[in-house]
TORPA-4810 file (N, C-alpha, C, O; in nm, 3 decimals):
<nodes>
NODE_1_2.245_20.821_11.000_2.333_20.805_11.115_2.252_20.751_11.233_2.140_20.796_11.259_M
NODE_2_2.307_20.657_11.303_2.244_20.592_11.417_2.277_20.668_11.544_2.389_20.718_11.560_T
NODE_3_2.181_20.677_11.636_2.205_20.737_11.767_2.249_20.631_11.866_2.239_20.511_11.840_G
NODE_4_2.297_20.676_11.981_2.350_20.586_12.083_2.245_20.487_12.132_2.273_20.368_12.143_L
NODE_5_2.125_20.535_12.162_2.020_20.445_12.213_1.985_20.338_12.110_1.968_20.221_12.144_E
NODE_6_1.974_20.379_11.984_1.944_20.283_11.878_2.057_20.180_11.866_2.030_20.061_11.850_E
NODE_7_2.181_20.226_11.874_2.296_20.135_11.864_2.295_20.035_11.979_2.322_19.917_11.959_A
NODE_8_2.263_20.082_12.100_2.256_19.990_12.215_2.147_19.885_12.194_2.166_19.768_12.228_R
NODE_9_2.035_19.926_12.136_1.926_19.831_12.111_1.968_19.729_12.005_1.937_19.611_12.018_Q
NODE_10_2.038_19.774_11.901_2.087_19.683_11.798_2.178_19.578_11.862_2.167_19.459_11.832_V
NODE_11_2.269_19.622_11.950_2.358_19.529_12.018_2.279_19.431_12.105_2.305_19.311_12.103_L
NODE_12_2.183_19.482_12.180_2.102_19.396_12.268_2.023_19.293_12.188_1.995_19.184_12.238_A
NODE_13_1.989_19.327_12.065_1.914_19.235_11.978_2.005_19.139_11.901_1.957_19.064_11.816_D
NODE_14_2.136_19.140_11.930_2.228_19.049_11.864_2.289_19.103_11.737_2.351_19.029_11.660_G
NODE_15_2.274_19.232_11.713_2.327_19.293_11.591_2.470_19.341_11.604_2.529_19.338_11.712_G
NODE_16_2.524_19.386_11.490_2.660_19.440_11.483_2.653_19.590_11.461_2.569_19.639_11.386_L
NODE_17_2.742_19.662_11.528_2.748_19.808_11.518_2.891_19.851_11.489_2.985_19.802_11.552_V
NODE_18_2.907_19.942_11.394_3.035_20.011_11.375_3.028_20.136_11.462_2.929_20.209_11.458_V
NODE_19_3.134_20.161_11.540_3.132_20.275_11.632_3.273_20.330_11.650_3.372_20.259_11.629_Y
NODE_20_3.283_20.459_11.689_3.415_20.518_11.710_3.467_20.484_11.849_3.394_20.493_11.948_P
NODE_21_3.593_20.446_11.856_3.659_20.428_11.985_3.755_20.545_12.004_3.754_20.638_11.923_T
NODE_22_3.834_20.542_12.107_3.931_20.649_12.129_4.048_20.642_12.031_4.127_20.735_12.022_E
NODE_23_4.059_20.532_11.957_4.170_20.517_11.862_4.126_20.513_11.717_4.188_20.578_11.633_T
NODE_24_4.023_20.437_11.685_3.980_20.419_11.546_3.836_20.369_11.548_3.777_20.352_11.655_A
NODE_25_3.779_20.347_11.431_3.645_20.288_11.427_3.656_20.139_11.453_3.746_20.071_11.404_Y
NODE_26_3.560_20.090_11.532_3.556_19.949_11.565_3.425_19.887_11.521_3.330_19.957_11.487_G
NODE_27_3.424_19.756_11.522_3.299_19.682_11.500_3.273_19.605_11.628_3.363_19.544_11.685_I
NODE_28_3.149_19.610_11.673_3.118_19.547_11.799_2.986_19.475_11.800_2.903_19.489_11.711_G
NODE_29_2.971_19.395_11.906_2.848_19.322_11.932_2.845_19.296_12.082_2.941_19.325_12.153_C
NODE_30_2.735_19.241_12.129_2.724_19.198_12.267_2.826_19.085_12.288_2.815_18.979_12.226_D
NODE_31_2.923_19.108_12.374_3.030_19.011_12.396_2.984_18.885_12.469_3.062_18.792_12.488_A
NODE_32_2.858_18.881_12.510_2.803_18.763_12.576_2.714_18.682_12.483_2.655_18.582_12.525_L
NODE_33_2.705_18.723_12.357_2.617_18.659_12.260_2.701_18.582_12.157_2.758_18.643_12.067_N
NODE_34_2.709_18.448_12.169_2.794_18.370_12.079_2.759_18.384_11.931_2.848_18.385_11.846_P
NODE_35_2.630_18.396_11.899_2.590_18.411_11.759_2.638_18.545_11.702_2.684_18.551_11.588_D
NODE_36_2.627_18.650_11.781_2.674_18.782_11.736_2.826_18.780_11.720_2.880_18.840_11.627_A
NODE_37_2.895_18.712_11.811_3.042_18.700_11.801_3.079_18.630_11.671_3.172_18.672_11.602_I
NODE_38_3.007_18.523_11.637_3.031_18.454_11.510_3.015_18.550_11.392_3.093_18.544_11.296_D
NODE_39_2.916_18.636_11.398_2.895_18.733_11.290_3.012_18.829_11.275_3.048_18.867_11.164_R
NODE_40_3.073_18.869_11.388_3.190_18.959_11.381_3.304_18.889_11.309_3.366_18.947_11.219_V
NODE_41_3.334_18.765_11.347_3.441_18.690_11.280_3.414_18.681_11.130_3.504_18.700_11.048_Y
NODE_42_3.290_18.650_11.094_3.253_18.636_10.953_3.267_18.769_10.880_3.325_18.775_10.772_K
NODE_43_3.215_18.876_10.939_3.219_19.008_10.874_3.362_19.054_10.850_3.393_19.111_10.745_A
NODE_44_3.450_19.030_10.946_3.590_19.072_10.936_3.677_18.973_10.859_3.791_19.003_10.823_K
NODE_45_3.621_18.853_10.836_3.700_18.745_10.777_3.824_18.721_10.864_3.936_18.707_10.815_Q
NODE_46_3.799_18.717_10.994_3.906_18.708_11.094_3.926_18.563_11.136_3.829_18.493_11.165_R
NODE_47_4.051_18.518_11.140_4.078_18.383_11.190_4.034_18.369_11.337_4.060_18.458_11.418_P
NODE_48_3.968_18.261_11.369_3.915_18.240_11.505_4.023_18.237_11.612_3.998_18.276_11.726_R
NODE_49_4.141_18.191_11.576_4.246_18.180_11.678_4.295_18.317_11.726_4.364_18.324_11.828_E
NODE_50_4.260_18.424_11.655_4.303_18.557_11.698_4.225_18.608_11.818_4.276_18.693_11.892_K
NODE_51_4.105_18.560_11.840_4.026_18.607_11.954_3.982_18.752_11.937_4.025_18.821_11.845_G
NODE_52_3.897_18.797_12.028_3.845_18.933_12.025_3.860_18.997_12.162_3.861_18.928_12.264_L
NODE_53_3.872_19.128_12.163_3.878_19.202_12.289_3.745_19.272_12.312_3.663_19.284_12.220_T
NODE_54_3.724_19.318_12.435_3.598_19.383_12.469_3.622_19.514_12.544_3.727_19.535_12.605_V
NODE_55_3.522_19.598_12.536_3.519_19.721_12.616_3.418_19.698_12.728_3.306_19.652_12.704_I
NODE_56_3.459_19.732_12.849_3.370_19.728_12.964_3.348_19.872_13.011_3.428_19.961_12.983_C
NODE_57_3.238_19.893_13.082_3.204_20.028_13.125_3.263_20.065_13.260_3.276_20.183_13.293_S
NODE_58_3.300_19.964_13.341_3.344_19.991_13.477_3.414_19.869_13.536_3.407_19.759_13.482_S
NODE_59_3.481_19.891_13.649_3.542_19.780_13.723_3.434_19.681_13.767_3.455_19.560_13.761_L
NODE_60_3.321_19.732_13.810_3.211_19.643_13.853_3.170_19.550_13.739_3.149_19.431_13.761_E
NODE_61_3.157_19.603_13.618_3.120_19.519_13.504_3.229_19.417_13.475_3.200_19.301_13.447_Q
NODE_62_3.354_19.459_13.482_3.466_19.366_13.460_3.455_19.249_13.557_3.468_19.133_13.517_V
NODE_63_3.433_19.280_13.685_3.430_19.175_13.786_3.309_19.081_13.772_3.310_18.971_13.827_E
NODE_64_3.207_19.123_13.700_3.095_19.034_13.671_3.132_18.927_13.568_3.067_18.823_13.559_N
NODE_65_3.237_18.953_13.490_3.269_18.866_13.377_3.411_18.808_13.379_3.444_18.722_13.297_H
NODE_66_3.493_18.854_13.472_3.631_18.807_13.480_3.671_18.788_13.625_3.621_18.855_13.715_A
NODE_67_3.762_18.694_13.646_3.816_18.669_13.780_3.946_18.747_13.793_4.048_18.709_13.734_S
NODE_68_3.943_18.856_13.869_4.061_18.941_13.884_4.134_18.909_14.013_4.073_18.889_14.118_L
NODE_69_4.268_18.904_14.005_4.347_18.896_14.127_4.373_19.040_14.175_4.334_19.136_14.109_N
NODE_70_4.440_19.054_14.288_4.463_19.187_14.345_4.543_19.277_14.252_4.513_19.396_14.240_D
NODE_71_4.645_19.222_14.185_4.727_19.301_14.093_4.644_19.352_13.976_4.655_19.468_13.937_S
NODE_72_4.562_19.265_13.920_4.478_19.304_13.806_4.376_19.410_13.847_4.349_19.503_13.772_E
NODE_73_4.319_19.394_13.966_4.223_19.491_14.016_4.290_19.628_14.033_4.230_19.730_14.000_R
NODE_74_4.412_19.629_14.084_4.486_19.756_14.099_4.510_19.822_13.964_4.498_19.943_13.951_R
NODE_75_4.544_19.741_13.862_4.566_19.796_13.728_4.440_19.864_13.675_4.448_19.971_13.616_L
NODE_76_4.327_19.801_13.695_4.201_19.862_13.648_4.178_19.994_13.721_4.142_20.094_13.659_V
NODE_77_4.199_19.995_13.852_4.175_20.117_13.931_4.274_20.227_13.896_4.236_20.345_13.892_K
NODE_78_4.400_20.192_13.871_4.505_20.292_13.849_4.516_20.339_13.704_4.543_20.457_13.680_E
NODE_79_4.496_20.250_13.608_4.527_20.282_13.468_4.406_20.285_13.375_4.421_20.308_13.255_L
NODE_80_4.288_20.262_13.428_4.167_20.266_13.345_4.068_20.363_13.407_4.064_20.376_13.529_M
NODE_81_3.987_20.431_13.325_3.983_20.424_13.181_4.116_20.469_13.120_4.182_20.561_13.169_P
NODE_82_4.152_20.403_13.012_4.276_20.437_12.943_4.315_20.333_12.842_4.246_20.233_12.825_G
NODE_83_4.427_20.357_12.773_4.469_20.272_12.662_4.544_20.144_12.704_4.653_20.116_12.656_P
NODE_84_4.482_20.069_12.795_4.539_19.942_12.840_4.434_19.833_12.822_4.323_19.844_12.874_L
NODE_85_4.470_19.729_12.748_4.387_19.609_12.737_4.453_19.504_12.825_4.570_19.471_12.807_T
NODE_86_4.377_19.452_12.919_4.430_19.356_13.016_4.373_19.218_12.986_4.253_19.202_12.967_L
NODE_87_4.461_19.119_12.982_4.422_18.980_12.955_4.411_18.909_13.090_4.507_18.901_13.166_V
NODE_88_4.291_18.858_13.118_4.264_18.795_13.248_4.185_18.665_13.228_4.152_18.627_13.116_V
NODE_89_4.157_18.600_13.339_4.081_18.475_13.338_3.931_18.506_13.326_3.877_18.582_13.406_E
NODE_90_3.863_18.447_13.226_3.719_18.473_13.212_3.639_18.390_13.312_3.684_18.285_13.357_P
NODE_91_3.521_18.438_13.346_3.428_18.356_13.423_3.364_18.256_13.327_3.369_18.273_13.205_K
NODE_92_3.302_18.152_13.383_3.253_18.040_13.302_3.146_18.077_13.200_3.133_18.008_13.099_E
NODE_93_3.072_18.183_13.222_2.962_18.217_13.131_3.008_18.291_13.004_2.927_18.317_12.916_H
NODE_94_3.136_18.325_12.995_3.187_18.396_12.877_3.189_18.298_12.759_3.244_18.188_12.771_I
NODE_95_3.132_18.337_12.645_3.129_18.246_12.530_3.270_18.203_12.487_3.362_18.285_12.481_P
NODE_96_3.285_18.075_12.458_3.415_18.021_12.419_3.466_18.081_12.289_3.587_18.088_12.268_E
NODE_97_3.377_18.125_12.201_3.422_18.178_12.072_3.469_18.323_12.081_3.515_18.378_11.981_N
NODE_98_3.459_18.385_12.198_3.509_18.522_12.215_3.662_18.523_12.215_3.724_18.596_12.138_L
NODE_99_3.720_18.442_12.301_3.865_18.438_12.318_3.894_18.329_12.419_3.804_18.289_12.493_N
NODE_100_4.016_18.279_12.424_4.049_18.180_12.527_4.062_18.247_12.663_4.044_18.183_12.766_T
NODE_101_4.094_18.376_12.663_4.101_18.456_12.785_3.992_18.562_12.778_3.909_18.560_12.687_D
NODE_102_3.993_18.654_12.874_3.903_18.770_12.869_3.994_18.891_12.857_4.055_18.933_12.955_F
NODE_103_4.003_18.947_12.738_4.088_19.063_12.712_3.998_19.186_12.704_3.913_19.194_12.616_A
NODE_104_4.016_19.279_12.796_3.923_19.392_12.807_3.998_19.523_12.833_4.114_19.524_12.873_F
NODE_105_3.926_19.632_12.809_3.970_19.762_12.856_3.847_19.842_12.896_3.738_19.822_12.843_R
NODE_106_3.867_19.932_12.990_3.766_20.032_13.022_3.809_20.153_12.940_3.908_20.219_12.973_V
NODE_107_3.735_20.181_12.836_3.773_20.282_12.738_3.773_20.422_12.797_3.694_20.454_12.886_S
NODE_108_3.863_20.506_12.747_3.863_20.647_12.785_3.755_20.724_12.709_3.731_20.841_12.738_S
NODE_109_3.690_20.659_12.613_3.581_20.721_12.537_3.450_20.706_12.614_3.406_20.595_12.642_S
NODE_110_3.390_20.819_12.646_3.262_20.815_12.717_3.156_20.744_12.632_3.074_20.669_12.686_E
NODE_111_3.158_20.767_12.501_3.062_20.701_12.413_3.077_20.549_12.422_2.977_20.477_12.429_L
NODE_112_3.200_20.499_12.422_3.223_20.354_12.432_3.173_20.299_12.565_3.111_20.193_12.570_C
NODE_113_3.200_20.371_12.674_3.153_20.325_12.804_3.000_20.324_12.810_2.941_20.234_12.869_R
NODE_114_2.937_20.425_12.748_2.790_20.428_12.745_2.735_20.314_12.659_2.634_20.253_12.693_E
NODE_115_2.802_20.286_12.548_2.760_20.176_12.460_2.766_20.043_12.536_2.683_19.955_12.515_L
NODE_116_2.865_20.030_12.624_2.887_19.906_12.700_2.821_19.910_12.838_2.856_19.831_12.925_A
NODE_117_2.727_20.000_12.859_2.670_20.016_12.993_2.591_19.894_13.042_2.584_19.870_13.163_S
NODE_118_2.533_19.818_12.951_2.451_19.702_12.992_2.527_19.570_12.986_2.495_19.478_13.061_E
NODE_119_2.626_19.561_12.899_2.705_19.438_12.882_2.834_19.475_12.810_2.840_19.577_12.741_F
NODE_120_2.939_19.391_12.825_3.063_19.418_12.753_3.037_19.415_12.602_2.954_19.338_12.553_P
NODE_121_3.109_19.500_12.530_3.093_19.510_12.385_3.225_19.473_12.317_3.331_19.523_12.355_V
NODE_122_3.217_19.386_12.218_3.336_19.351_12.140_3.395_19.478_12.080_3.322_19.566_12.033_V
NODE_123_3.527_19.486_12.083_3.599_19.601_12.028_3.711_19.550_11.939_3.819_19.515_11.988_A
NODE_124_3.686_19.546_11.811_3.788_19.506_11.714_3.781_19.604_11.598_3.674_19.659_11.570_T
NODE_125_3.891_19.625_11.531_3.895_19.727_11.427_3.792_19.701_11.317_3.769_19.587_11.278_S
NODE_126_3.733_19.809_11.268_3.629_19.799_11.164_3.695_19.789_11.027_3.693_19.883_10.948_A
NODE_127_3.752_19.673_11.003_3.816_19.646_10.874_3.812_19.496_10.849_3.792_19.416_10.940_N
NODE_128_3.832_19.460_10.724_3.853_19.319_10.692_3.989_19.284_10.749_4.084_19.361_10.736_I
NODE_129_4.000_19.168_10.813_4.124_19.129_10.881_4.246_19.149_10.792_4.250_19.101_10.678_S
NODE_130_4.345_19.219_10.846_4.469_19.243_10.774_4.472_19.369_10.690_4.577_19.407_10.639_G
NODE_131_4.358_19.436_10.676_4.353_19.560_10.598_4.375_19.681_10.688_4.385_19.668_10.810_R
NODE_132_4.383_19.798_10.625_4.413_19.922_10.697_4.308_19.955_10.803_4.189_19.926_10.787_E
NODE_133_4.354_20.016_10.911_4.267_20.066_11.016_4.184_20.183_10.961_4.233_20.260_10.879_T
NODE_134_4.061_20.195_11.007_3.970_20.300_10.959_3.952_20.409_11.064_3.915_20.382_11.178_S
NODE_135_3.979_20.534_11.022_3.962_20.649_11.111_3.840_20.732_11.074_3.813_20.835_11.138_Y
NODE_136_3.767_20.689_10.972_3.638_20.750_10.937_3.552_20.640_10.875_3.603_20.539_10.827_S
NODE_137_3.422_20.661_10.877_3.331_20.562_10.819_3.358_20.549_10.669_3.344_20.440_10.613_V
NODE_138_3.396_20.658_10.604_3.425_20.654_10.460_3.539_20.559_10.426_3.547_20.510_10.313_D
NODE_139_3.628_20.533_10.521_3.742_20.444_10.497_3.706_20.296_10.516_3.785_20.208_10.480_Q
NODE_140_3.590_20.269_10.571_3.549_20.130_10.596_3.496_20.070_10.467_3.418_20.133_10.396_I
NODE_141_3.540_19.949_10.437_3.499_19.886_10.310_3.349_19.860_10.306_3.288_19.828_10.408_S
NODE_142_3.292_19.874_10.189_3.150_19.845_10.167_3.122_19.700_10.206_3.016_19.669_10.259_R
NODE_143_3.218_19.612_10.178_3.205_19.469_10.210_3.175_19.450_10.359_3.091_19.367_10.395_E
NODE_144_3.244_19.524_10.445_3.221_19.514_10.589_3.092_19.586_10.629_3.013_19.532_10.707_L
NODE_145_3.070_19.705_10.576_2.950_19.781_10.611_2.822_19.705_10.576_2.721_19.720_10.644_L
NODE_146_2.827_19.625_10.471_2.710_19.545_10.432_2.676_19.438_10.536_2.564_19.386_10.535_D
NODE_147_2.770_19.405_10.624_2.750_19.300_10.724_2.700_19.354_10.858_2.662_19.275_10.945_E
NODE_148_2.699_19.487_10.877_2.661_19.543_11.007_2.518_19.596_11.003_2.462_19.620_10.896_V
NODE_149_2.461_19.613_11.122_2.322_19.654_11.135_2.305_19.803_11.167_2.197_19.858_11.149_D
NODE_150_2.412_19.867_11.214_2.405_20.009_11.247_2.545_20.068_11.246_2.644_19.999_11.266_A
NODE_151_2.550_20.198_11.220_2.678_20.271_11.218_2.662_20.397_11.303_2.574_20.479_11.278_V
NODE_152_2.749_20.412_11.402_2.758_20.535_11.481_2.868_20.619_11.418_2.986_20.597_11.447_L
NODE_153_2.833_20.712_11.333_2.931_20.794_11.261_2.955_20.923_11.338_2.864_21.003_11.356_D
NODE_154_3.077_20.941_11.383_3.115_21.063_11.454_3.224_21.138_11.378_3.304_21.210_11.437_R
NODE_155_3.225_21.121_11.246_3.321_21.193_11.164_3.458_21.131_11.167_3.476_21.017_11.210_G
NODE_156_3.555_21.208_11.121_3.693_21.158_11.115_3.757_21.166_11.253_3.745_21.266_11.323_E
NODE_157_3.825_21.059_11.290_3.896_21.052_11.418_4.043_21.080_11.393_4.096_21.045_11.288_L
NODE_158_4.109_21.140_11.489_4.254_21.152_11.480_4.315_21.016_11.502_4.264_20.938_11.583_G
NODE_159_4.421_20.985_11.432_4.483_20.852_11.451_4.560_20.853_11.583_4.647_20.936_11.605_S
NODE_160_4.526_20.759_11.668_4.590_20.742_11.798_4.650_20.603_11.804_4.603_20.512_11.736_S
NODE_161_4.753_20.586_11.885_4.810_20.451_11.896_4.711_20.354_11.960_4.630_20.393_12.044_P
NODE_162_4.720_20.229_11.919_4.634_20.126_11.979_4.677_20.102_12.123_4.787_20.140_12.164_T
NODE_163_4.590_20.041_12.200_4.617_20.021_12.342_4.731_19.922_12.364_4.759_19.836_12.280_S
NODE_164_4.795_19.937_12.477_4.891_19.838_12.524_4.811_19.714_12.564_4.706_19.727_12.628_T
NODE_165_4.859_19.596_12.527_4.794_19.472_12.569_4.890_19.401_12.664_5.003_19.371_12.627_V
NODE_166_4.843_19.374_12.786_4.931_19.316_12.887_4.858_19.211_12.969_4.735_19.205_12.972_A
NODE_167_4.937_19.130_13.035_4.887_19.023_13.120_4.980_19.013_13.240_5.101_19.032_13.227_E
NODE_168_4.924_18.982_13.356_5.005_18.958_13.475_5.009_18.807_13.496_4.907_18.744_13.520_V
NODE_169_5.130_18.750_13.486_5.148_18.606_13.499_5.243_18.581_13.616_5.360_18.620_13.612_V
NODE_170_5.192_18.515_13.719_5.271_18.486_13.839_5.341_18.611_13.892_5.457_18.606_13.931_D
NODE_171_5.270_18.722_13.892_5.323_18.847_13.945_5.409_18.927_13.849_5.445_19.041_13.879_G
NODE_172_5.441_18.869_13.732_5.523_18.939_13.633_5.435_18.992_13.521_5.337_18.929_13.482_D
NODE_173_5.471_19.110_13.470_5.395_19.172_13.361_5.450_19.124_13.228_5.571_19.133_13.202_V
NODE_174_5.362_19.073_13.143_5.397_19.036_13.006_5.322_19.130_12.913_5.200_19.139_12.918_E
NODE_175_5.396_19.201_12.827_5.333_19.291_12.731_5.321_19.218_12.598_5.420_19.175_12.540_V
NODE_176_5.196_19.203_12.551_5.170_19.134_12.424_5.171_19.230_12.306_5.201_19.190_12.193_H
NODE_177_5.137_19.358_12.332_5.143_19.460_12.227_5.181_19.592_12.295_5.118_19.635_12.391_R
NODE_178_5.285_19.653_12.243_5.332_19.780_12.297_5.237_19.892_12.256_5.190_19.897_12.143_T
NODE_179_5.212_19.981_12.350_5.124_20.094_12.324_5.161_20.210_12.415_5.275_20.217_12.462_G
NODE_180_5.067_20.300_12.441_5.097_20.421_12.517_5.136_20.397_12.663_5.209_20.478_12.721_P
NODE_181_5.091_20.288_12.722_5.126_20.259_12.862_5.242_20.160_12.862_5.232_20.051_12.806_I
NODE_182_5.350_20.200_12.926_5.473_20.119_12.924_5.466_20.006_13.027_5.385_20.007_13.119_S
NODE_183_5.555_19.910_13.008_5.566_19.799_13.102_5.600_19.852_13.241_5.546_19.804_13.341_K
NODE_184_5.687_19.952_13.248_5.724_20.007_13.380_5.606_20.079_13.445_5.593_20.076_13.568_S
NODE_185_5.520_20.144_13.365_5.398_20.205_13.421_5.308_20.098_13.482_5.252_20.116_13.590_D
NODE_186_5.296_19.986_13.412_5.211_19.876_13.460_5.271_19.817_13.587_5.201_19.793_13.685_I
NODE_187_5.401_19.792_13.584_5.468_19.736_13.703_5.455_19.829_13.822_5.433_19.784_13.934_E
NODE_188_5.468_19.960_13.798_5.454_20.057_13.906_5.315_20.058_13.967_5.299_20.080_14.087_G
NODE_189_5.214_20.035_13.884_5.076_20.038_13.932_5.041_19.917_14.017_4.950_19.925_14.100_A
NODE_190_5.111_19.806_13.999_5.076_19.686_14.077_5.163_19.667_14.200_5.145_19.571_14.275_I
NODE_191_5.257_19.758_14.221_5.343_19.743_14.340_5.296_19.828_14.455_5.358_19.827_14.561_Q
</nodes>
């Protein structure tokens, strides 16, 4: 079993780590490293057009990598950490192979925020694309585990709903994936 410091070093060195999030096990890498991002797509056999989301540790970290308007900044302050993934405009230094936008959340998991303390970390389910979500390391396919450099095993996780994915477009909230935070909660937070 890998410890947190070792996992952070693996990420900093361009490696891939399987880690527990507040919902399920994820596979991650340094979200600013294009080569590591390529490895995630390959390991998951994920179509590139799907893009990847990231976990950030704080509003300050988000603002280093994304251009937030006032409404988006309010959402981060009011609803994060929590189960909301917000789609925003990336800054120019964000690798093009990450996503066309910058889709992030400040995780409610302290472990995830600590893992992302130095840089945003890719957060995508630890499975081959299209297969079942994994709530324990034992459920992750050997095929995927063979592609990663470290595993943070924290036992079996309770199954939780995935985050709400939303975007603010011209002042209106668009929900791309329904989750625990409702559209009305999001609208209330930006007014």
